[in-house]
C-alpha positions in Angstrom: 0.0 0.0 0.0 1.9 3.1 -1.2 0.9 6.3 0.6 2.3 9.7 0.0 1.8 12.4 2.6 1.3 16.0 1.5 1.0 19.3 3.1 -2.3 21.2 2.4 -2.4 23.4 -0.7 -4.5 26.5 -0.5 -5.2 26.4 -4.3 -8.6 25.0 -5.2 -8.6 21.4 -6.6 -10.8 19.9 -9.3 -13.0 17.0 -8.3 -11.6 14.2 -10.5 -12.2 11.2 -8.3 -14.4 8.5 -9.7 -15.8 5.7 -7.6 -16.0 2.3 -9.3 -17.8 -0.6 -7.6 -16.0 -3.3 -9.6 -14.1 -5.2 -6.9 -14.7 -8.9 -6.4 -17.5 -9.9 -4.1 -16.5 -10.8 -0.5 -17.3 -14.3 0.6 -16.2 -14.4 4.2 -18.4 -15.8 6.9 -20.1 -13.8 9.6 -18.0 -15.4 12.4 -14.8 -14.2 10.8 -15.8 -10.5 10.4 -14.5 -9.2 13.7 -11.3 -11.3 13.6 -10.5 -10.3 10.0 -11.1 -6.6 10.7 -9.0 -6.7 13.8 -6.1 -8.5 11.9 -6.2 -6.1 9.0 -6.2 -3.0 11.2 -3.3 -4.3 13.2 -1.4 -4.9 10.0 -2.3 -1.4 8.7 -1.0 0.2 11.9 2.4 -1.4 11.3 4.6 0.8 9.1 7.0 -0.6 6.6 10.6 0.8 6.5 9.6 2.9 3.4 6.5 4.2 5.2 8.4 5.1 8.3 11.0 6.9 6.2 8.0 8.8 4.6 6.8 9.8 8.0 10.2 11.0 9.1 10.7 13.0 6.0 7.2 14.5 6.2 7.7 15.4 9.9 10.7 17.5 9.0 8.5 19.5 6.5 5.9 20.5 9.1 6.2 24.1 10.0 4.4 24.9 13.2 4.7 28.6 12.6 2.2 28.4 9.7 -1.3 28.8 11.2 -3.1 27.8 8.0 -1.1 24.6 7.7 -2.0 23.7 11.3 -5.7 24.3 10.6 -5.7 22.2 7.4 -3.3 19.5 8.4 -4.6 16.1 7.2 -7.4 17.8 5.3 -6.8 15.9 2.0 -7.5 12.5 3.6 -10.6 13.8 5.3 -11.8 15.2 1.9 -11.2 11.8 0.2 -13.3 10.0 2.8 -16.1 12.6 2.5 -16.2 12.4 -1.3 -16.2 8.6 -1.3 -19.0 8.3 1.3 -21.1 10.9 -0.6 -20.7 9.0 -3.9 -21.5 5.7 -2.2 -24.6 7.2 -0.6 -25.9 8.5 -3.9 -25.3 5.1 -5.5 -27.4 3.4 -2.8 -30.2 6.0 -2.7 -30.4 6.2 -6.5 -31.3 2.5 -7.0 -34.9 1.5 -7.0 -35.7 -1.4 -4.7 -38.8 -2.3 -6.6 -42.1 -3.7 -5.4 -41.1 -7.2 -4.3 -43.3 -7.1 -1.2 -46.4 -6.2 -3.2 -45.7 -9.0 -5.8 -45.1 -11.5 -3.1 -48.5 -10.6 -1.5 -50.2 -10.8 -4.8 -48.6 -14.2 -5.5 -49.6 -15.5 -2.1 -53.2 -14.4 -2.6 -53.4 -16.1 -6.1 -52.0 -19.3 -4.7 -54.6 -19.3 -1.9 -57.3 -18.7 -4.4 -55.9 -21.5 -6.6 -56.3 -24.0 -3.7 -59.9 -23.1 -3.0 -62.6 -25.7 -4.1 -66.0 -24.8 -5.4 -69.1 -27.0 -4.7 -70.8 -28.6 -7.7 -74.4 -29.7 -8.1 -75.6 -33.2 -9.1 -77.6 -31.9 -12.0 -75.5 -31.0 -15.0 -72.4 -32.2 -13.1 -70.4 -32.6 -16.3 -70.9 -29.0 -17.3 -70.1 -27.8 -13.8 -66.9 -29.8 -13.7 -65.8 -28.4 -17.1 -66.4 -24.8 -15.9 -64.4 -25.6 -12.8 -61.5 -26.9 -14.9 -61.6 -23.7 -17.0 -61.5 -21.6 -13.8 -58.6 -23.6 -12.5 -56.6 -23.1 -15.7 -57.3 -19.3 -15.5 -56.1 -19.2 -11.9 -53.0 -21.2 -12.9 -52.2 -18.6 -15.6 -52.6 -15.8 -13.0 -50.3 -17.5 -10.6 -47.7 -18.3 -13.3 -47.7 -14.6 -14.4 -47.2 -13.4 -10.9 -44.4 -15.9 -10.3 -42.6 -14.6 -13.4 -43.0 -11.1 -12.2 -41.6 -12.1 -8.8 -38.7 -13.9 -10.5 -37.8 -10.8 -12.6 -38.0 -8.6 -9.5 -35.8 -11.0 -7.5 -33.2 -10.9 -10.3 -33.3 -7.1 -10.2 -32.9 -7.2 -6.4 -30.0 -9.6 -6.7 -28.2 -7.3 -9.2 -28.8 -4.3 -6.9 -27.3 -6.2 -3.9 -24.3 -7.4 -5.9 -23.5 -3.8 -6.9 -23.9 -2.8 -3.2 -21.5 -5.7 -2.2 -18.9 -4.5 -4.6 -19.4 -0.9 -3.5 -19.0 -2.0 0.2 -15.9 -4.0 -0.7 -14.3 -0.9 -2.2 -15.5 1.2 0.7 -13.8 -1.2 3.1 -10.5 -1.1 1.2 -10.6 2.7 0.9 -11.4 2.9 4.6 -8.3 0.9 5.4 -6.3 3.2 3.2 -7.7 6.3 4.9 -7.0 4.7 8.3 -3.4 4.2 7.2 -3.0 7.7 5.9 -4.5 9.2 9.1 -2.1 7.0 11.1 0.9 8.3 9.2 -0.3 11.9 9.5 -0.8 11.5 13.2 2.6 9.9 13.7 4.4 12.6 11.6 2.5 15.3 13.5 3.3 14.0 16.9 6.9 13.5 15.9 7.1 17.1 14.6 5.3 18.4 17.7 7.6 16.6 20.0 10.7 17.8 18.2 9.4 21.4 18.2 8.5 21.4 21.9 11.8 19.8 23.0 13.8 21.9 20.6 12.7 25.4 19.3 10.0 26.0 21.9 12.3 25.1 24.8 15.0 27.4 23.3 12.5 30.3 22.9 11.3 29.9 26.5 14.8 30.0 27.9 15.6 33.0 25.7 12.5 34.8 26.9 13.2 34.1 30.5 16.8 35.2 30.1 16.2 38.4 28.2 12.9 39.4 29.7 12.2 41.1 26.3 8.6 41.3 25.2 9.5 40.3 21.7 11.0 37.1 22.9 8.0 36.4 25.1 5.6 36.9 22.2 7.6 34.6 20.0 7.5 31.9 22.7 3.8 32.5 23.3 2.9 32.3 19.6 4.8 29.1 19.1 3.3 27.6 22.2 -0.2 28.4 21.0 0.6 27.0 17.6 1.8 23.8 19.2 -1.4 23.5 21.3 -3.6 24.2 18.2 -1.6 21.6 16.2 -2.1 19.1 19.1 -5.9 19.8 18.9 -5.8 19.2 15.1 -4.0 15.9 15.7 -6.7 15.0 18.2 -9.3 15.7 15.6 -7.5 13.4 13.2 -7.4 10.8 15.8 -11.2 11.1 16.2 -11.5 10.7 12.4 -9.3 7.6 12.6 -11.6 6.2 15.3 -14.5 6.7 13.0 -12.6 4.7 10.3 -11.9 2.1 13.0 -15.6 1.7 13.8 -16.7 1.9 10.2 -14.6 -1.2 9.1 -16.6 -3.9 11.0 -19.9 -2.1 10.1 -19.1 -2.2 6.4 -18.2 -5.9 6.7 -21.4 -6.7 8.6 -23.6 -4.9 6.1 -21.8 -6.6 3.3 -22.3 -10.0 5.0 -26.0 -9.4 5.3 -26.2 -8.5 1.6 -24.4 -11.7 0.7 -26.9 -13.7 2.7 -29.7 -12.0 1.0 -28.2 -12.7 -2.4 -27.9 -16.3 -1.6 -31.5 -16.4 -0.4 -32.7 -14.7 -3.5 -30.7 -17.0 -5.7 -32.2 -20.0 -3.8 -35.7 -18.5 -4.4 -35.0 -18.2 -8.1 -33.5 -21.6 -8.5 -35.5 -23.6 -6.0 -38.5 -22.0 -4.4 -40.2 -20.6 -7.5 -39.7 -23.9 -9.6 -41.0 -25.9 -6.6 -44.1 -23.6 -6.4 -44.7 -24.1 -10.2 -44.3 -27.9 -9.7 -46.8 -28.0 -6.9 -49.3 -26.0 -8.9 -48.9 -28.3 -11.9 -49.4 -31.3 -9.5 -52.5 -29.6 -8.0 -53.8 -29.2 -11.6 -53.2 -32.8 -12.4 -54.8 -33.9 -9.1 -57.8 -31.7 -10.0 -58.1 -33.5 -13.4 -58.0 -36.8 -11.6 -60.7 -35.7 -9.2 -62.9 -34.5 -12.0 -62.5 -37.7 -14.0 -63.4 -39.7 -10.9 -66.4 -37.5 -10.3 -67.5 -37.9 -13.9 -67.2 -41.7 -13.6 -69.0 -41.7 -10.3 -71.8 -39.6 -11.8 -72.2 -41.9 -14.7 -72.3 -44.9 -12.4 -74.8 -43.3 -10.1 -77.1 -42.2 -13.0 -77.0 -45.7 -14.5 -77.9 -47.3 -11.2 -80.7 -44.7 -10.6 -82.1 -45.4 -14.1 -82.1 -49.2 -13.4 -83.9 -48.7 -10.1 -86.5 -46.3 -11.6 -87.2 -48.7 -14.5 -87.7 -51.6 -12.1 -90.1 -49.6 -10.0 -92.0 -48.4 -13.0 -92.2 -52.0 -14.4 -93.5 -53.3 -11.1 -96.2 -50.6 -10.9 -97.5 -51.0 -14.4 -97.5 -54.8 -14.5 -99.4 -55.1 -11.2 -102.0 -52.6 -12.4 -102.5 -54.5 -15.6 -102.8 -57.8 -13.7 -105.4 -56.3 -11.4 -107.5 -55.1 -14.4 -107.2 -58.4 -16.1 -108.7 -60.3 -13.1 -111.8 -58.0 -12.9 -115.2 -59.0 -14.5 -117.1 -57.0 -17.0 -119.3 -55.8 -14.1 -118.1 -56.0 -10.6 -120.3 -58.1 -8.2 -120.1 -55.4 -5.7 -121.5 -53.0 -8.2 -124.5 -55.3 -8.8 -125.1 -55.6 -5.0 -125.0 -51.9 -4.6 -127.4 -51.4 -7.6 -129.8 -54.0 -6.2 -129.7 -52.4 -2.7 -130.5 -49.0 -4.2 -133.3 -50.4 -6.3 -135.0 -52.1 -3.2 -134.6 -48.9 -1.3 -136.2 -47.0 -4.2 -139.3 -49.3 -4.0 -139.5 -48.9 -0.3 -139.4 -45.1 -0.7 -142.1 -45.2 -3.4 -144.5 -47.3 -1.3 -143.9 -45.1 1.8 -144.6 -42.0 -0.2 -147.8 -43.5 -1.7 -149.1 -44.5 1.7 -148.4 -41.1 3.1 -150.2 -39.5 0.1 -153.3 -41.7 0.6 -153.5 -40.9 4.3 -153.2 -37.2 3.6 -156.0 -37.3 1.0 -158.3 -39.2 3.5 -157.7 -36.6 6.1 -158.2 -33.8 3.6 -161.6 -35.3 2.6 -162.7 -35.3 6.2 -161.7 -31.7 6.6 -163.5 -30.7 3.4 -166.7 -32.3 4.6 -166.5 -30.5 7.8 -166.0 -27.2 6.0 -168.9 -27.9 3.7 -171.2 -28.6 6.6 -170.2 -25.5 8.4 -170.8 -23.4 5.2 -174.2 -25.0 4.7 -175.3 -24.2 8.3 -174.2 -20.6 7.9 -176.2 -20.3 4.6 -179.3 -21.8 6.2 -179.1 -19.4 9.1 -178.7 -16.5 6.8 -181.9 -17.6 4.8 -183.9 -17.9 7.9 -183.0 -14.4 9.1 -184.0 -13.0 5.8 -187.5 -14.5 6.0 -188.2 -13.3 9.5 
């Protein structure tokens, strides 16, 4: 890892950094995350002889009399980290995650509807079964279409996660590089600070104490303030390095999660969706078997019912014909009833005649009485007329 330290330049720089997420995908296990990060950071903190020479040379270039240099010390590394994180954030936010949840819900609903069974009536059972088969085929088509949509969406999700994994891999490597640079800046700064305090600052203090001159005291005070400000700047760099230290395992953990999701998505594409399609095809075949069995049962039931109905009808008609064949031209009972009615008719006629004769006799007696009474009245009237 070649790193070149540089003092801050006040001239503006053009932003020419380009972030490319084209590194290989990490395949480490979750258990090895912390150990790998710890090992790599430990190796990063160790300086090679060339890097140590770079730190020593750079420390000699640090001028603690330059206030602007102090304020901007290590600024280039901080700017690199900021530019990379901004680019990575835009890459993540700019990608569309799709509507996988909605498609999965729709697919689950269609599969539940696909498994529902409708009741069929005995009458027109063949037609009902045909309609049910047509409905099942329509639902199979709906589920298949939804599964294809889910598959395409999962492929898109997998592509997005793979890009994220590559981006995180580059972010991790760049984070290690920034950690290394910050470490070298901090070591060079502390080395320069120590040399200045033990050398020039100590000499200025002794000179100011010996001369008592205000100019010497101001020079000592200014350099002392610069040293303190530079120490604060180094502390800020140490805080930035601590952020890099915390970021490393976070990047690896997020990357590991993405890798697990990619494997799950790949499993869904290669295993789950084909298994669902297979189960649906089996369900359709089972439905065909059930329908064929129902058709055969219906035919058998109808044939049995027809045989039973024909036997009952034959029994009824033959028995009725036999009964009619055994009857005479005129039923004896009818003759008996007719004779009884005829005798009753004679009895009624004789009774009516007797009643009529008796009534006439009584009427004659009453008529005679009336005539006698009338004659008596007429005779009395004649006698009165004579007198």
